[in-house]
N, C-alpha and C positions, 0 to 999 in steps of 0.2 A: 697437092690436095688441099682444098679449102676446108677449114674447120668451122662449122656452123655452130659456134658455142656462144654463150652469153654469161661470162663469169663475173664473180664479185668485183674483180678489179676494173671491169668495164662499167660498173654502175657508179653513179655520182652520189656519194654519201656524205662527204665533208660539208658541214654547215657553212663554213667560211667560203668554200668554192661555190656553193649554191647561191649564197648571198651575192657574191661577186658576179656570178652569171646573170642573175635577175636585175642587178643594179647597173651593170656595165655592158651587158650583152645587146646584140641586135636581134630583131625578130621579124618574122614574116608568117603568112598563113598559106598553107596548101590544104584547103578544106578536105577532110575534117580535122586537120592538125594545125596547131600553132607551134611554131618552132622558135626557140630562143637559143642563140649560140654565141660563144665567146672564144676567140682565137687566143691560144696561149703560146708562149715561146716554146720551142721544141725542148723536150727533156729526153736526152738520148738513152737513158737507162729505163725509160718507161716502155713496156711491151705493147700497150694499147694506146693508139693516138687519140681515141675518143672516150670520154666518160659521159654517160647518158643517164638522164632521169626521165622516167615515163610516168605521166599522171593523167588521171581521169577525175574531173571535179565532182565533189559530192553535191554541189548545187544542181548539176544536170542529172545525175543518177543517184537517187537517194539510197537504193539498196546496194549494200557492199558486194553482193553476188554479181550484180551487173557491172560495177566498177572493176572488180577483179577479173571478170570475163574479158572485158575490153582491154585491160592492161595485158592480160595473157596473149590476146591476139596481136596487140601492138608489139610486144616483145618478140613474138614469133616472126612477125613481118620484118622487124628490124634485124633479127638474127640472120635472116637469109639475104638481106640487102646490104648489110654493113661492109662487106668486102670491097664494094665499089668505092665507098667513102674512105676506107682504110688505105687502099692503094693510092688514091688521089692525095691524101694527107702525107703519106710517106714519101711520095715523089716531091712534094713541096716542103718536106720536113717541118710540119706543123702539128700542133696538138689542139684539141677542141673540147670545150665543155658544151653539152647539148641538152636541151630540155624539149621533150616532145609532149605536147598537151593535146588532149582530145577535146574538140570544141563542138562537135555535132550533138544534137539532142536525141538522136536515135542510134540504135546499135546497127552498125554496118557489117556485112559479111567479110570474111577473111580475104577473099579475092580482091574486093574493093580496097581494103586497107593496104594490101600488098602493092597494088598498082599506084595508089596515092603515095605510099612511102617511097616508091621508085622516083616519082615526080619530085617529092620532097628532097631526096638526096641529090637529084640533078640540079634543082634550084639552089640547094645549099652549096654545092660545088661552085656554081655560078656566082653566088653572093661572096664566097670566100675569095674567089679569083678577083672580083671587083674590089673588095675592101682591102685585102692583104697584098695582092700582087700589084695592084694599081698604085700602091704607095712606094713601090720600089724595094720592098723587103726581099 
């Protein structure tokens, strides 16, 4: 049985890791999301292969209510789609730091965000395969 949870351990909180992610990570856009990711060497005692940070810029949405609403929808979408990414990373014994940023100027419905997040995870798996497995790791 899959557990659709999003616990504290899955969130990226460490300032050092966040700096590392944004300085050394690769990025791509699947509208309305911008994704920054960094592959880390596998840590066998870590239960969760992905640590994620979700953000909505204040520049695009001035009201905190709107930002929080969009972050809630993004977390919900991620929570239901992450198992695909987890199984892929466990098969290849990789860990990942991930930032998902909202880049649209309007609020999109949950169904749209979920379908775009599925596309995002597919593209992310493709990018990881190209960058990591292409090097012979």
